[in-house]
N, C-alpha and C positions, 0 to 999 in steps of 0.2 A: 650609133652603132650598137649600143647596149639594148636599145629597143628592138633592133633587128634580131639580135641573138635571142631575146626573150620571146618574141613572136614565133621565131623558128622553132625553138625548143617546145613551146606550148603546142604549136601546130603538130609537131611530130608525136607528142604524147597522145593527143586526141586522135590523130590520123592512125596510129598503130592500133588503138582500141577499135576504131571503126573498121580498119582493114581486117583485123582478125575475125570480127563478127561477120563481115561481108564474105570472107573466104569460107566461113562456116556455112553461110547461106548458099554459096556456090556449090559446095559438096552436095547439099540436099537437092538443089534444083538440077544439078547435073545428073543426079540419079533418077530424077523424074518427080520429085515431091516438092511442091511449093511450100516454102517455110516463111510465113509472115509472123511466126511466133518468136522471131529473134529478140524482140524487145522484152518479152516475158522471160525468155531464157537468160538474157542478160541480167535481168532483175534477180532471178534465182541464183545465178552464179555469183553476182556481186554480194548478195545477202549471205550466202554460205561462206564465201571467202572472207568477208569482213567479220562474220560471226566467229570464224576460226581464229582470226587475229585477235579479236576481243577476248576470247577464252584464253588464248596463250598469254596475253598481257595480264589478265586477271590472275593467272596461275603463277605469275612472276617469272616467266620464261626468260632465259638469258641467251636464247638462240640468236645467231647472227641475223640482223634485219633482212638482208637480201635472201638468205636461206628461208626465213619465215615467209617472205613474200612468195617465193617459188612454191613452197608448200601450200600456201593459201590459193595459188593458181591451180594447183593440183586438185584441191578440194572443190574449187569453183568448176573445174572441168568435169569432175565426177557428178556434181550436182546438175550441171547442164546436160550431161549425158542421160542421167536418169529422167529428168523432166522432158527431154526431147523424145524419149521413148513413148510417151503418151501420144505425141503427134504421129510417130511412126506406126504405133499400133492402130490408131484410128484411120490413118491414111492408107497404109499398106495392107494390114490384116482385115480391117473392117470396111475398107474402100469408102470411107466417109469423105465428105467435101473437105478438101485440104484447107481452103480459105477459112471456112467456119471453124475448123479445128484449131487453126493457128490463132484466130481471134479469141477463141475461148481461153486458150492458154495465156494469151496476153492479159486478159481480164482477171484471171485467177491469180497470177503471179504476185502482183503488189499486195492484194488482200491477204494472201497466204503468208507472205514475208512479214507484213506488219503485225498480223495476228501472232505469229511465232515470236517476233521480237518483243511484243508486249507481254507475252506469256513468260518468257525466260529472262528478259532484261527489264521489264517494267516500263519500257518506252519504245516508240516505233523507230527512233533514230539509233544507229550504232555508231558511237563516237570512239575513235582510236587515238591513242597518244604516241604510238610508235612512229619513229621517223624513218621513212624508207628512201629518203632523198639522197642521191649521190651528189655530194657537193664538190665545188671546185677544189681540185688537188687530191681527191680521194683515189683517182685513177691516174697512173703515170701517163696514159694517153691524153689526158687533159692538157699536157704541156705542148702538144703539137699545135703550131700556129693555126688559127682560124678553125681548122677541123676539130681541134680539141675543145674549143669554146662552143662549137655547134653541137657536137655529139657526145662529149664525155665530161661536161661540166654542168652542174646544177640540173640534173635530169633524173630519170628513173630507169631502172633496169628493164622496165616494160618495153622500152624502145628496142632494145636488143632482142628481147623475146619476140616481139612482133616481126622484126626483120627476119629472124631465124625461122619463124613459122611460115612466113611468106615464101622463103627460099625452099623449104621442105615441101610445101604445097605445090609449088611450081614444078618441082622434080617429080613428085608423086603423080600429078595429074597427067603429065605428058611423057614421062620416061619409064613408067612401070605398067605391068599388065593390069594391075588393079585400076589405075587411072583410065586405061583404055576401056575396061569393062564397065566402069562407072559411067563414062561418057556414052557408051553404047546403050546402057539402060535408060538414059535420059533422052536419047535420040530415036532408037528403034528397039524397044524392049522385046518385041516378038522375034526380031532377027537375033538379038542377043540370047534369048531363050532357046532358039533353034540350034545354037552351037554349044549348048550346055551351061550357059551362065544362069545362075539362080537370081532372077530379077528381084524377087522379094527380099532375099538376103542383102543384095547390093543396095537396095533402097533403105533397108534398116540401117546398114552401115553408113550410108550417105547422111541420113538424118541424125544418126548418132554422132558422127563427126561434126555436124553443124552444131549440135548441142555442146560438145566439148569446147569448140572454138568460141561459140557465143558466150558460154559461161566464163571462160578466161577473159574475153573481151569486156564483159560486164564488170568484172573486178578491176581490170586495167583502167576502165573509164572512171569508175567511182573513186578509186584510190588516188588517181593522178589529177583529177579535175575538181572533185568535190571534197574528198577527204573524209566523208562520213556517208552512211547509208540511210536514206529516208524513204525507201519504198519505191524509188523511181530512178530511171536512167535518162530522164529528160527527153524521151522519144528518140534517142539515138539508135535504137534498134530499127526503127522505121527509116532513119537516115541511112543505115547500113544496107537496107533493101534498095534504096535509091542508088547508092554507090554500086551495088551489085549489078543493077540494070545499066547504069551509065558505063560501067566497066565491061559490059557485054559478056558477063559470066566468064571472064578470063582474068587470071591473076595479075598480069601486067596492067591491064586497063583498070582493074579494081584498085591497085596501088596508087595510080595517078589520080583516080577519082576520089579516093579517101583523103589524099593530101590536099586536093582542091577544096573539098567541102570543109575539111578541118581548118584550112587557111581562112575561108570565109567566116567561120565561126570565131576565130581569133581576132580577125579584123574588127568584128562586131564587139568584141570584149575589150580590145586595147586601143580603139580609135582615139580616146582622149590623149594618148601618148604619141600618136602619129601626127606631126605638125600640120601637114596639108589637109588632113581629114578633120582634125579638131577645129580648124578655122572655118570650115564650111558650115553654113546655117542649116544643118540637117539634124533633126531630133535623134537622140541616142537610140530610141526604139527602132528606128529604121536600120541602124547598123546591127542591132541585135537580131533583127529578122533576116539578116543576110544569108545564113546557111539554108534557111527554109525557102526563101525567095529564090536563091540560086538553084535549089533542088527542083522547084517548079519550072523555072526557066529552062534549065538544062534538059529535063525530061520532056518538056514540050517540044524542044527542037530535035531531040535525038530518039524519041520513042518510036517514030516511024521506021527508023533504021535498025531498031533493036531486033536481035535474033535470039530469042530464048530457045533452050532445048525443045525439040519438037514435041516430046511426050510429057513435058512438065505439066503437072496438074491433072493428068489423066490416070485414073486408077488402072492398074494392070490386072487383067483377068487372064490367067494362064489358059483357060479353056477357049478363049476367043482368038481368032486369027484375022 
């Protein structure tokens, strides 16, 4: 039973990070801009958030750990927003190829972060000593049978942040005028423009929101799974793109897809503690490949039924009808 609790908690921590990043990608693509730069934005957000924590620790800050973590998420969000504006400017204003622009940002991000870390810290890795873990008994909700052990013991506040973001995104996308206009810009930008919607502005906002959420997700992933920053997020930004496609660009589908892929990853990590898997004559490398193999298999069987926003990836020219 303890193994089940451990795998569930680890799955939720990873799933929330992937979920937040994929939701960011959804905002961008729903507005009509392909965002494969999620991996690079995650790296930038993780770096800035971890750098903020490192500086606070070096200054001897006595700030509450959970408040510090929330402040670091805010820093990561701002960093992700600023970095994503490079993609927005190239894709919306300059009408550049969105795939090439995103690829360039993915390539620049790790080099930029490592160079900055070496310049200011003398090493490419950012190690932190602060403990942000919510341990058993820290919350009174942890005393609830079963539920308390699953959600409120030995975990991170990032799980609750991820769930809150998902609920807000679901409401904004389907229950607000902004959500309707954003979806219209990704489906029929000419029609949206004809009724007075500024397509360029909506696409800037969509890409900006993707940067905010990908920056937060990058910090969530690095802090809860690695604990230090080394210039990479292990390709989970690309996994978030797969989650976005598998979830059909819809918040509910993205949630279940994120949990599925995160579970595959945790099975690959904890297979030695799962009795019936540990006894099988299968090399450990096979289990560690599970999330990536699952990505290929799922996309192979579902890609034909995928329905991306009709205008995604197509630069909008106001002068053309």
